[in-house]
SEZAGU-596601 format. One line per field, with one value per atom (N, C-alpha, C): atom name; x, y, z. Coordinates in pm, 1 decimal. Layout:
SEZAGU-596601
lodo <- (CA, ...) .
X <- (X, ...) .
Y <- (Y, ...) .
Z <- (Z, ...) .
This chain:
SEZAGU-596601
lodo <- (N, CA, C, N, CA, C, N, CA, C, N, CA, C, N, CA, C, N, CA, C, N, CA, C, N, CA, C, N, CA, C, N, CA, C, N, CA, C, N, CA, C, N, CA, C, N, CA, C, N, CA, C, N, CA, C, N, CA, C, N, CA, C, N, CA, C, N, CA, C, N, CA, C, N, CA, C, N, CA, C, N, CA, C, N, CA, C, N, CA, C, N, CA, C, N, CA, C, N, CA, C, N, CA, C, N, CA, C, N, CA, C, N, CA, C, N, CA, C, N, CA, C, N, CA, C, N, CA, C, N, CA, C, N, CA, C, N, CA, C, N, CA, C, N, CA, C, N, CA, C, N, CA, C, N, CA, C, N, CA, C, N, CA, C, N, CA, C, N, CA, C, N, CA, C, N, CA, C, N, CA, C, N, CA, C, N, CA, C, N, CA, C, N, CA, C, N, CA, C, N, CA, C, N, CA, C, N, CA, C, N, CA, C, N, CA, C, N, CA, C, N, CA, C, N, CA, C, N, CA, C, N, CA, C, N, CA, C, N, CA, C, N, CA, C, N, CA, C, N, CA, C, N, CA, C, N, CA, C, N, CA, C, N, CA, C, N, CA, C, N, CA, C, N, CA, C, N, CA, C, N, CA, C, N, CA, C, N, CA, C, N, CA, C, N, CA, C, N, CA, C, N, CA, C, N, CA, C, N, CA, C, N, CA, C, N, CA, C, N, CA, C, N, CA, C, N, CA, C, N, CA, C, N, CA, C, N, CA, C) .
X <- (1591.9, 1472.3, 1505.3, 1584.5, 1617.3, 1694.6, 1784.8, 1861.9, 1768.9, 1674.8, 1578.7, 1489.7, 1448.5, 1365.3, 1441.1, 1565.8, 1647.9, 1670.0, 1695.4, 1711.8, 1584.6, 1469.6, 1341.5, 1318.2, 1344.6, 1328.0, 1420.3, 1543.4, 1636.9, 1590.6, 1533.4, 1480.0, 1364.5, 1277.4, 1165.6, 1217.4, 1316.0, 1374.9, 1437.7, 1508.3, 1572.1, 1466.2, 1359.7, 1251.9, 1188.5, 1161.8, 1104.1, 1199.3, 1326.3, 1425.1, 1441.8, 1434.6, 1457.9, 1338.4, 1216.6, 1095.0, 985.7, 994.1, 894.9, 751.4, 733.8, 598.3, 536.7, 612.8, 562.6, 535.7, 622.5, 603.0, 469.2, 440.5, 313.5, 193.9, 205.8, 97.2, 74.3, 182.9, 169.6, 109.7, 148.0, 92.1, -57.3, -96.7, -238.7, -315.2, -259.3, -324.7, -338.7, -236.5, -243.1, -354.5, -364.6, -472.3, -609.2, -622.1, -749.0, -786.0, -690.3, -723.7, -754.6, -681.5, -710.9, -848.6, -876.6, -1007.1, -1121.4, -1104.5, -1208.9, -1229.3, -1121.0, -1131.5, -1203.4, -1174.0, -1240.1, -1389.1, -1422.6, -1564.0, -1635.9, -1572.8, -1633.6, -1658.6, -1560.5, -1574.1, -1682.7, -1693.0, -1791.3, -1933.3, -1948.5, -2082.6, -2136.1, -2059.0, -2108.5, -2231.9, -2339.1, -2354.8, -2404.2, -2417.3, -2467.5, -2371.8, -2252.3, -2156.3, -2200.3, -2157.3, -2190.1, -2098.2, -2129.3, -2039.0, -2013.8, -2115.4, -2096.9, -1987.8, -2001.5, -1903.2, -1766.1, -1766.9, -1639.5, -1567.1, -1640.7, -1577.8, -1510.5, -1578.3, -1521.1, -1390.0, -1391.7, -1271.9, -1163.2, -1200.4, -1104.9, -1037.7, -1116.0, -1059.7, -962.2, -996.2, -903.7, -771.6, -779.9, -659.1, -578.8, -647.3, -578.0, -508.1, -570.9, -508.2, -381.7, -388.5, -269.5, -157.7, -192.8, -93.7, -39.9, -124.2, -80.1, 26.4, 2.3, 101.5, 231.4, 219.2, 337.5, 417.5, 348.0, 416.0, 487.3, 422.9, 483.7, 612.8, 606.0, 724.4, 834.7, 800.0, 899.1, 960.6, 891.3, 936.9, 907.8, 799.8, 763.6, 654.2, 693.9, 597.7, 488.7, 526.9, 428.4, 322.2, 366.0, 269.8, 185.8, 249.5, 176.8, 68.1, 104.3, 6.3, -106.9, -73.1, -173.4, -272.0, -221.5, -311.8, -386.9, -331.3, -409.7, -525.4, -496.7, -601.3, -708.8, -668.5, -766.6, -850.6, -787.0, -860.7, -965.0, -925.6, -1019.6, -1132.1, -1097.8, -1198.9, -1298.4, -1248.6, -1337.6, -1415.9, -1360.6, -1435.9, -1554.6, -1536.7, -1648.6, -1754.0, -1710.3, -1805.3, -1882.4, -1812.7, -1879.1, -1977.7, -1936.2, -2025.2, -2151.7, -2135.7, -2251.6, -2345.9, -2289.4, -2374.6, -2453.0, -2385.4, -2450.1, -2562.9, -2536.6, -2640.1, -2755.6, -2737.5, -2847.4, -2923.0, -2876.6, -2942.4, -3070.7) .
Y <- (1714.7, 1634.4, 1484.9, 1439.7, 1296.4, 1249.5, 1333.2, 1295.9, 1275.0, 1365.3, 1353.7, 1230.7, 1203.8, 1086.8, 958.4, 950.2, 831.7, 815.8, 926.1, 922.8, 870.3, 915.9, 871.6, 723.3, 679.1, 537.1, 450.2, 493.3, 418.1, 414.5, 524.8, 528.4, 429.1, 421.6, 327.0, 183.2, 155.5, 20.7, -15.9, 78.7, 54.8, 29.3, 108.3, 91.1, -46.9, -86.9, -219.2, -329.3, -316.8, -419.9, -434.7, -324.1, -330.5, -387.6, -360.3, -407.6, -435.9, -547.5, -571.9, -587.3, -644.8, -661.2, -524.9, -440.5, -306.0, -227.6, -239.8, -172.3, -214.5, -343.5, -393.9, -339.8, -333.9, -280.2, -132.8, -57.8, 84.3, 104.4, 21.6, 30.8, -0.2, -102.5, -135.8, -19.9, 38.1, 151.7, 269.1, 290.8, 397.6, 371.2, 247.8, 213.2, 235.1, 198.5, 216.2, 363.8, 449.0, 590.8, 655.6, 617.8, 671.0, 622.1, 494.3, 438.7, 509.2, 534.0, 605.0, 746.3, 813.3, 949.6, 950.3, 853.4, 844.6, 816.9, 721.4, 690.3, 812.5, 883.4, 1003.4, 1107.0, 1130.7, 1231.3, 1194.4, 1067.0, 1021.9, 1025.8, 999.4, 982.9, 1106.4, 1214.8, 1338.7, 1383.2, 1424.6, 1468.7, 1361.4, 1238.7, 1132.9, 1014.1, 1031.9, 921.0, 813.0, 690.6, 581.0, 588.4, 681.4, 710.1, 590.0, 511.0, 395.1, 303.9, 267.5, 178.5, 244.9, 372.7, 443.9, 454.3, 483.9, 492.3, 360.8, 250.8, 120.0, 97.0, 119.5, 97.0, 198.1, 325.7, 431.1, 403.3, 363.5, 334.8, 218.0, 116.6, 5.0, 54.6, 140.9, 199.0, 278.8, 355.4, 432.6, 341.5, 229.9, 134.2, 75.9, 45.1, -4.5, 99.8, 225.1, 332.3, 352.3, 335.3, 348.4, 244.8, 121.3, 15.7, 47.3, 92.7, 125.8, 237.9, 339.3, 450.7, 402.2, 313.7, 258.3, 183.3, 99.5, 20.0, 105.9, 219.8, 313.1, 399.2, 409.0, 498.3, 644.3, 666.5, 801.4, 857.1, 944.8, 999.4, 1081.1, 1166.1, 1251.4, 1170.9, 1071.1, 984.5, 905.2, 854.8, 776.8, 861.0, 980.8, 1068.9, 1103.0, 1131.2, 1166.4, 1051.9, 931.6, 820.8, 768.8, 783.5, 753.0, 851.5, 980.0, 1081.7, 1056.6, 1028.7, 1002.6, 879.0, 775.3, 653.8, 684.3, 760.1, 793.7, 884.8, 989.7, 1083.2, 1011.9, 933.0, 864.7, 752.4, 692.7, 592.4, 657.0, 778.2, 851.5, 879.8, 921.1, 943.4, 817.5, 704.4, 576.5, 541.2, 559.5, 532.8, 618.2, 745.5, 835.7, 790.6, 740.4, 688.7, 566.7, 479.0, 356.5, 388.3, 478.5, 505.1, 588.0, 659.6, 739.7, 669.8, 552.4, 482.7, 416.6) .
Z <- (-2958.0, -2935.9, -2933.8, -3029.6, -3038.0, -2914.5, -2865.6, -2746.9, -2627.2, -2610.1, -2499.7, -2517.4, -2639.6, -2667.5, -2635.8, -2677.4, -2649.9, -2499.4, -2430.2, -2284.8, -2217.9, -2264.9, -2208.5, -2235.8, -2356.6, -2390.6, -2305.7, -2286.6, -2202.1, -2057.4, -2010.5, -1873.4, -1858.8, -1959.4, -1955.4, -1955.9, -2039.4, -2043.7, -1909.0, -1849.0, -1719.0, -1611.1, -1613.9, -1517.2, -1531.9, -1656.0, -1681.5, -1635.4, -1668.6, -1633.2, -1483.0, -1411.8, -1267.3, -1190.8, -1237.9, -1168.8, -1271.2, -1346.1, -1451.9, -1400.5, -1281.1, -1228.1, -1197.4, -1127.8, -1096.2, -1224.2, -1322.3, -1450.2, -1510.8, -1508.1, -1560.5, -1483.5, -1351.8, -1269.1, -1300.8, -1311.9, -1344.6, -1484.1, -1577.9, -1712.5, -1710.6, -1635.0, -1621.5, -1557.6, -1451.9, -1386.1, -1482.8, -1564.3, -1663.9, -1764.3, -1813.5, -1906.8, -1843.1, -1716.3, -1644.6, -1638.3, -1598.6, -1584.1, -1719.2, -1822.4, -1956.5, -2001.3, -1978.7, -2014.5, -1943.7, -1814.4, -1739.1, -1792.7, -1825.5, -1879.2, -2013.7, -2097.3, -2228.0, -2210.9, -2124.6, -2100.0, -2044.9, -1951.7, -1893.9, -2003.0, -2088.6, -2194.4, -2294.5, -2325.3, -2424.2, -2368.4, -2239.4, -2182.1, -2109.6, -2106.1, -2045.1, -2122.2, -2061.6, -1923.4, -1826.4, -1871.7, -1783.0, -1779.7, -1722.9, -1720.0, -1621.8, -1644.2, -1551.7, -1428.1, -1339.2, -1227.3, -1137.4, -1110.9, -1023.3, -1078.5, -1205.0, -1267.0, -1278.6, -1318.0, -1330.4, -1196.7, -1090.3, -958.4, -920.5, -943.1, -906.6, -982.0, -1111.8, -1193.0, -1156.6, -1142.2, -1108.6, -973.9, -873.6, -741.3, -750.0, -828.0, -847.6, -906.9, -1007.1, -1066.1, -964.4, -880.2, -776.4, -675.8, -641.8, -550.2, -613.8, -743.2, -812.8, -810.6, -839.0, -833.7, -692.1, -591.5, -452.0, -421.1, -459.4, -436.9, -510.7, -635.0, -713.3, -647.7, -599.7, -532.8, -407.0, -333.6, -211.4, -244.9, -347.4, -381.7, -443.2, -499.5, -552.8, -443.3, -330.2, -225.2, -258.5, -333.4, -376.1, -285.8, -192.8, -98.0, -167.3, -261.4, -327.9, -400.2, -477.6, -547.7, -448.2, -343.3, -243.0, -177.6, -133.0, -68.7, -165.5, -290.3, -390.4, -412.8, -432.0, -463.8, -342.0, -222.6, -102.3, -92.8, -113.6, -107.5, -213.3, -337.2, -442.5, -411.5, -360.1, -324.1, -217.6, -115.1, -7.7, -57.1, -130.1, -180.1, -271.6, -364.3, -457.9, -391.2, -287.1, -210.9, -140.1, -90.9, -30.9, -137.6, -256.8, -366.1, -401.4, -409.7, -438.4, -327.4, -203.6, -88.9, -98.9, -134.4, -144.0, -256.3, -365.8, -474.0, -423.3, -351.2, -301.3, -203.6, -109.1, -7.3, -58.4, -168.7, -222.2, -334.7, -375.5, -486.8, -443.3) .
């Protein structure tokens, strides 16, 4: 367990050292998604979807940029799809309000 933990910590340090700005963006996006999940869990059955969508989409855009700069096709495709799907959801909330 300790060997794997040390390997993971070294990988995180290397990632930060190689691209500190991207690391910060990814960390911010992670905080956003965790925050949205917590708010959703706390406010069910009536979550503030309009506000959550705006924040969540912003986080997805940050992750999309990070995936692009990493050259990660899977992450890029995933976050483009999430951004588009959730943007449609936000649009539907706006037009039905």
